[in-house]
C-alpha positions as CSV (number, residue, x, y, z in Angstrom):
1,M,0.0,0.0,0.0
2,G,2.5,2.7,1.1
3,F,1.4,6.2,0.3
4,D,-0.4,5.1,-3.0
5,E,-3.6,6.7,-1.8
6,L,-2.0,10.1,-2.0
7,L,-2.0,10.8,-5.8
8,D,1.1,12.3,-7.4
9,N,3.4,14.3,-5.1
10,R,6.0,11.7,-6.0
11,R,9.1,13.5,-4.7
12,L,7.4,14.2,-1.3
13,I,6.4,10.5,-1.0
14,E,9.8,9.2,-2.0
15,N,11.6,11.4,0.5
16,L,9.1,10.6,3.3
17,T,9.3,6.8,2.5
18,K,13.1,6.8,2.6
19,S,13.2,8.8,5.8
20,L,10.7,6.5,7.6
21,A,12.5,3.4,6.3
22,R,15.7,4.6,8.0
23,G,13.8,5.2,11.3
24,R,14.0,9.0,11.0
25,I,10.8,10.2,12.5
26,S,10.4,13.9,13.2
27,H,8.8,15.2,16.3
28,F,6.9,17.8,14.3
29,Y,5.4,17.6,10.8
30,L,3.8,20.6,9.1
31,I,1.6,19.5,6.2
32,S,0.7,22.5,4.1
33,G,-1.5,23.0,1.1
34,P,-4.9,24.7,0.1
35,A,-8.2,23.1,0.9
36,G,-8.7,19.9,-1.0
37,S,-5.0,19.3,-1.5
38,G,-4.9,16.1,0.5
39,K,-3.6,17.3,3.9
40,H,-5.9,15.0,5.9
41,T,-5.1,12.0,3.7
42,L,-1.4,12.6,4.1
43,A,-1.7,13.1,7.9
44,R,-3.6,9.8,8.2
45,L,-1.1,7.9,6.0
46,L,1.8,9.4,7.9
47,A,0.4,8.4,11.3
48,S,-0.3,4.9,9.9
49,A,3.3,4.6,8.6
50,I,4.8,5.7,12.0
51,L,2.7,3.2,14.0
52,C,2.6,0.5,11.3
53,Q,3.8,-3.0,12.1
54,G,4.0,-4.3,8.5
55,Q,6.9,-4.4,6.0
56,R,5.8,-1.7,3.5
57,K,4.7,1.2,5.7
58,P,1.9,2.0,5.9
59,C,0.7,-1.6,5.0
60,G,-3.0,-0.8,5.6
61,V,-3.7,-4.2,7.0
62,C,-2.0,-4.5,10.4
63,G,-3.7,-3.7,13.6
64,P,-2.5,-0.1,14.0
65,C,-3.2,0.8,10.4
66,R,-6.8,-0.5,10.7
67,K,-7.3,1.3,14.0
68,I,-6.2,4.6,12.5
69,K,-8.4,4.1,9.5
70,N,-11.4,3.4,11.8
71,G,-10.5,6.3,14.0
72,N,-10.0,4.4,17.2
73,H,-6.2,4.1,17.8
74,P,-5.5,5.3,21.3
75,D,-2.1,6.7,20.4
76,F,-3.4,8.8,17.5
77,I,-5.1,11.8,19.0
78,T,-6.9,14.6,17.1
79,V,-6.9,18.0,18.8
80,E,-9.9,20.0,17.8
81,D,-12.0,22.9,19.0
82,P,-15.3,22.8,17.0
83,E,-16.7,25.9,18.8
84,H,-13.9,28.2,17.6
85,K,-12.1,29.0,14.4
86,N,-8.8,28.5,16.1
87,V,-8.0,25.9,18.7
88,A,-8.4,27.6,22.1
89,V,-5.1,27.9,24.1
90,K,-6.6,26.0,27.1
91,I,-7.2,23.0,24.8
92,V,-3.6,23.0,23.6
93,R,-2.4,23.2,27.2
94,Q,-4.6,20.2,28.2
95,F,-3.1,18.1,25.4
96,R,0.4,19.4,26.2
97,E,0.0,17.8,29.7
98,D,-1.3,14.6,28.1
99,V,1.9,14.3,26.1
100,F,3.8,13.1,29.2
101,I,1.5,10.1,29.6
102,R,3.3,7.3,27.7
103,P,1.7,5.6,24.7
104,N,-0.9,2.9,25.3
105,E,0.2,0.3,22.8
106,S,2.8,1.8,20.4
107,D,6.3,3.3,20.4
108,H,4.9,6.7,19.5
109,K,2.1,8.9,20.5
110,I,0.8,11.2,17.7
111,Y,-1.2,14.4,18.0
112,L,-3.0,15.7,14.9
113,F,-3.9,19.4,14.8
114,P,-6.2,19.7,11.8
115,Q,-7.4,23.2,12.8
116,E,-5.4,26.4,12.8
117,L,-3.7,27.6,16.0
118,G,-3.8,31.2,17.1
119,L,-0.6,32.9,18.4
120,E,-1.4,31.9,22.0
121,G,-2.0,28.3,20.9
122,Q,1.2,28.3,18.9
123,N,3.2,29.6,21.9
124,A,1.6,27.0,24.1
125,L,2.6,24.2,21.6
126,L,6.1,25.7,21.3
127,K,6.9,24.9,24.9
128,I,6.5,21.1,24.2
129,L,8.1,21.3,20.8
130,E,11.3,22.7,22.4
131,E,11.8,19.5,24.5
132,P,9.3,16.8,23.4
133,P,9.4,13.3,24.9
134,A,11.1,10.8,22.6
135,Y,7.8,9.1,21.7
136,G,5.9,12.4,20.9
137,V,5.0,13.3,17.3
138,F,2.9,16.3,16.3
139,I,1.2,16.8,12.9
140,L,-0.1,20.3,12.1
141,L,-2.2,21.1,9.1
142,T,-2.3,24.5,7.6
143,D,-3.5,26.3,4.4
144,N,-0.8,28.9,4.9
145,P,2.5,28.2,6.6
146,E,3.2,32.0,6.8
147,R,0.6,32.2,9.6
148,L,2.9,30.3,11.9
149,L,5.4,31.9,14.2
150,P,9.0,31.6,12.8
151,T,10.0,29.8,16.1
152,V,7.3,27.2,15.5
153,R,8.0,26.7,11.8
154,S,11.8,26.4,12.3
155,R,11.2,23.2,14.3
156,C,9.1,21.4,11.8
157,T,9.6,19.0,8.9
158,E,7.4,20.7,6.3
159,L,5.5,18.6,3.8
160,A,4.1,20.9,1.1
161,L,1.5,19.3,-1.1
162,Q,1.5,20.2,-4.8
163,P,-1.3,20.2,-7.5
164,L,-1.8,17.1,-9.6
165,E,-0.6,16.7,-13.2
166,P,-3.5,17.7,-15.5
167,E,-3.7,14.3,-17.2
168,L,-3.9,12.5,-13.9
169,L,-6.4,14.9,-12.5
170,R,-8.7,14.6,-15.5
171,R,-8.4,10.8,-15.5
172,T,-9.3,10.6,-11.8
173,L,-12.2,13.0,-12.2
174,N,-13.6,11.1,-15.2
175,A,-13.4,7.8,-13.2
176,Q,-15.1,9.2,-10.2
177,F,-17.7,11.4,-12.0
178,P,-18.6,9.3,-15.1
179,D,-21.7,11.3,-15.7
180,A,-20.0,14.7,-15.7
181,S,-19.6,16.5,-19.0
182,A,-16.2,17.2,-20.4
183,D,-16.9,20.9,-20.0
184,A,-17.7,20.5,-16.3
185,V,-14.6,18.4,-15.7
186,T,-12.4,21.0,-17.5
187,A,-14.0,23.8,-15.5
188,A,-13.5,22.0,-12.2
189,M,-9.8,21.4,-13.1
190,E,-9.2,25.1,-13.9
191,R,-11.1,26.4,-10.9
192,S,-9.5,24.0,-8.4
193,G,-5.9,24.9,-9.3
194,G,-5.1,21.3,-9.9
195,Y,-6.1,20.0,-6.4
196,L,-8.3,16.9,-6.5
197,G,-10.3,17.6,-3.3
198,Q,-11.4,21.1,-4.6
199,A,-12.2,19.7,-8.0
200,K,-14.4,16.9,-6.5
201,A,-16.2,19.4,-4.3
202,L,-17.0,21.7,-7.3
203,L,-18.4,18.8,-9.3
204,E,-20.4,17.5,-6.3
205,D,-21.9,20.9,-5.6
206,G,-22.8,21.3,-9.3
207,S,-24.6,18.0,-9.5
208,A,-27.2,18.3,-6.8
209,V,-30.0,20.7,-7.5
210,T,-33.6,20.8,-6.4
211,A,-36.8,21.1,-8.6
212,Q,-37.2,24.6,-7.2
213,T,-33.7,25.5,-8.4
214,E,-34.4,24.2,-11.8
215,G,-37.6,26.2,-11.9
216,F,-35.8,29.4,-10.8
217,V,-33.1,29.0,-13.5
218,R,-35.7,28.3,-16.1
219,G,-37.8,31.3,-15.1
220,F,-34.9,33.7,-14.6
221,A,-33.0,32.7,-17.7
222,G,-36.2,32.8,-19.8
223,R,-37.3,36.1,-18.2
224,S,-40.6,34.5,-17.4
225,A,-42.4,36.1,-14.4
226,M,-45.0,33.3,-14.6
227,V,-42.4,30.5,-14.1
228,L,-40.7,32.4,-11.3
229,T,-44.1,32.9,-9.6
230,E,-45.0,29.2,-10.0
231,T,-41.7,28.3,-8.4
232,L,-42.0,30.6,-5.5
233,V,-45.7,30.2,-4.5
234,P,-45.3,26.7,-3.1
235,M,-42.2,27.9,-1.1
236,E,-44.4,30.4,0.8
237,K,-45.4,27.5,3.1
238,W,-41.8,26.4,3.8
239,K,-40.1,26.9,7.1
240,R,-37.2,29.4,7.3
241,D,-34.6,26.8,7.9
242,Q,-35.8,25.1,4.6
243,L,-36.0,28.4,2.6
244,I,-32.6,29.8,3.4
245,P,-30.5,26.9,2.0
246,E,-32.6,26.9,-1.2
247,L,-32.0,30.7,-1.7
248,R,-28.3,30.2,-1.0
249,Q,-28.1,27.5,-3.7
250,W,-29.7,30.0,-6.1
251,T,-27.2,32.6,-5.1
252,A,-24.3,30.2,-5.6
253,I,-25.5,29.4,-9.2
254,L,-25.8,33.1,-10.0
255,E,-22.4,33.8,-8.6
256,S,-21.0,31.0,-10.8
257,A,-22.8,32.5,-13.8
258,L,-21.3,35.9,-13.0
259,T,-17.8,34.5,-12.8
260,C,-18.4,32.7,-16.1
261,R,-19.2,36.0,-17.8
262,S,-15.8,37.3,-16.6
263,G,-14.0,34.4,-18.4
264,L,-13.8,31.7,-15.8
265,P,-15.6,28.5,-16.9
266,A,-18.7,27.4,-15.1
267,I,-19.1,23.8,-13.9
268,N,-22.9,23.8,-13.5
269,P,-24.7,23.9,-16.9
270,M,-27.4,26.0,-15.2
271,A,-24.8,28.6,-14.5
272,R,-23.7,28.5,-18.1
273,T,-27.4,29.0,-19.1
274,L,-27.8,32.0,-16.9
275,S,-24.5,33.5,-18.0
276,A,-25.6,33.3,-21.6
277,S,-29.1,34.8,-21.0
278,R,-28.5,37.6,-18.5
279,S,-26.1,40.5,-18.3
280,S,-23.5,40.9,-15.5
281,Q,-25.5,43.7,-14.0
282,E,-28.7,41.6,-14.0
283,L,-27.0,38.7,-12.4
284,L,-25.5,41.0,-9.7
285,N,-28.9,42.6,-9.0
286,A,-30.4,39.1,-8.5
287,I,-27.6,38.0,-6.2
288,R,-28.2,41.1,-4.1
289,S,-31.9,40.4,-4.0
290,L,-31.4,36.8,-2.8
291,Q,-28.9,37.9,-0.2
292,K,-31.4,40.4,1.1
293,A,-34.1,37.7,1.1
294,C,-31.8,35.5,3.3
295,D,-31.3,38.5,5.6
296,Y,-35.0,38.9,5.9
297,A,-35.5,35.2,6.7
298,Q,-32.9,35.4,9.4
299,S,-34.7,38.4,10.8
300,N,-37.9,36.4,11.2
301,V,-39.7,37.8,8.2
302,S,-42.3,35.2,7.1
303,P,-41.4,33.0,4.1
304,A,-44.7,34.0,2.4
305,A,-43.6,37.7,2.5
306,I,-40.1,36.9,1.3
307,C,-41.3,34.7,-1.6
308,G,-43.8,37.4,-2.6
309,W,-41.1,40.0,-2.6
310,L,-38.7,37.9,-4.6
311,A,-41.4,37.3,-7.3
312,W,-41.4,41.1,-7.7
313,A,-37.6,41.6,-7.3
314,L,-36.5,38.9,-9.7
315,R,-39.0,39.6,-12.4
């Protein structure tokens, strides 16, 4: 198995495999790359390789590898703070104390930080990075290494993920999205910057639309007040928590259509239809109207009043 699950990034994988084969395990790995670049995949594979008991590490079949894949290895610990954008310093301090409790069943104890750390959290982590126990390993994920303190970054082994080769990316997307058009795949490749995760998210977002969204696009693109009204009238009976996501989906398609008019290819065929049928200013005005409608919904205005207003604003 090895690191085969992580596509491309051959040089990074070769260097990492050689280092691990020689028993050279860093106390601190910094995995960097934009969203969808494979940071979480690499972190899981790296942790598996460190704790693996097989020959080719990670083997994917030994006890530690299976436990990490299932998320229940006691020596692979994820440090998260779902209530905040950055991990609170008190949480970092709690896990810093936990580091001095020896591993349960392995030679190493690995801490994964998938969430960004603020300056206080970085300083708290730095105290343990300066003199970590021999078994301690820390894996930090970041979209931007420049956000880290120089004192923290100087202690890391940085693993920077790169975009995939275009041919490999296209082949992978065609295999995973056999129903996607060639135009949609090309647009996803261009807009993702070559990163598989981003391209997949773009194709997935563009494939799931509701009947109401189809009606909105048909009515707005065709300048049909009747179709827009027929689409909006049943939505007057919806609850606000049902209405808001629908209006946000309409907004997202309009935004994609607007970027399409500026020269960036659209993934969703509905966005391409809107781009061809409406001017940039018309698209922008509709986006503003939908954003205002979402604000109204969050301010407890009734869905009936919102839908009635939209039937007039989008006409």
